[in-house]
N, C-alpha and C positions, 0 to 999 in steps of 0.2 A: 504492501501498500502506500500512498504518500509518503513522505516525512521531510518536513523542514528543520534543520537543525540553527538554531540563529547564536552568533555570537557577537562579541564586540562592543556591549552594555558596560557601562558603569558611570561612574564621577568624572565632571569636568568643570573646568569652570567657564563664566562667561565668556565670550569670546575665543573658546578653545574651538576643539576638533575632535569628532569621534567616528569612525567608521564600523559601521553594521556589517554583517556578512550574515549569509543565510545558503546554506549548501543542503541540494534535495538529494531525495533518492525517491526512484518509484516513478519521476514524474523528468520530462526533458523541459528545462528553461525557456530554452530557445525558439520552442515553436507553442510555447503559452505565455500570456500575458499575466508578469508578474505586479506585486505591488506591495508597498510600505504603509501599514496604518501603525496611529499611537492612539493611546488613550490615558489620560490623566484621570485622576479620583475624583469623580462626580460631575464628569465631562463627557460628551458622548464620543461615541471612537471617530475619528477623523482618518480620511485617505491625508497620505501624505504625497505619496510619489507613485508614480507607473510607469512600469518598462512594458511597450504592449510585445507581443511576437514579431510585427512587422519593425521595430526597432525604434519606433518613435518615444517619447517621452512628456509627464505632465508631472505636474507638483500644485499643491495648496498653495493659494496666495502666500499663506503664513512663514512658506518655507522657500519661496522662488528666490533665486538667489545666491542663495545658503546651502543649499543643500542638491546633492547630486546622484540617483539612480543611474546603478550602470550592470552591466550582467558579463562574467566571464562564460562562455559557451562551453569552453575546453573542460572547466572545472564543476562547468553546470551548478555557479553560484552567481547569485544574484547581491550588491553592495548598497550600502545608502551613505554616501560620504555626507555628514553633517559637521558644515564649517560656521564660523560666527554664532557660536550657540550662544541660547539666552536662557533666562531663566522659566520660561512659558515653554522652551522646549521639552520639560520634566514629563516624562512619560511612560508609559509601557511600550516599546513597540513593537509590532508582530509585521514577521513576514507572510505574506499570501500569495495563492496561485487562482488565476480562473481555469479550470482545467475541465472543460466539457459541459462549460456552465456560461451561464450570463452573468452572475454575479460570482465574488470571489469564495471559495468553496473546500479550499484547505488551506490550515493555518500552523505557522510554527506555536513554540508554545513562549515567545514572547521574554523581552531582555530589558530589564530596566535602565534607562537614560536619565542620569539626576545631573541637572545644571545649575552650578552656587552663586550668587551675586558675588 
């Protein structure tokens, strides 16, 4: 079955950077649409970034110009490079894939990102 294994979360200072990784088994990222979500306590889940199977990307307004989603086809891994971090970026970040579905239907376990002021 599909498994998404996330890593790279942790603590960062405001203005710093982190790179999140999501490695997959049971699915090929290059022929599917990938996304990163985040959810802060008492907040709605937010779609942060999307990497489509066609190679295009899209970002939430809150992270445009600061975050970059990328894909390593050889290693079947998707990344989220997070620069110029702000305290409001603090959340649990989830890797997700749309696999034979109109909605994201497979998820990683989540990784905590905490940004201090």
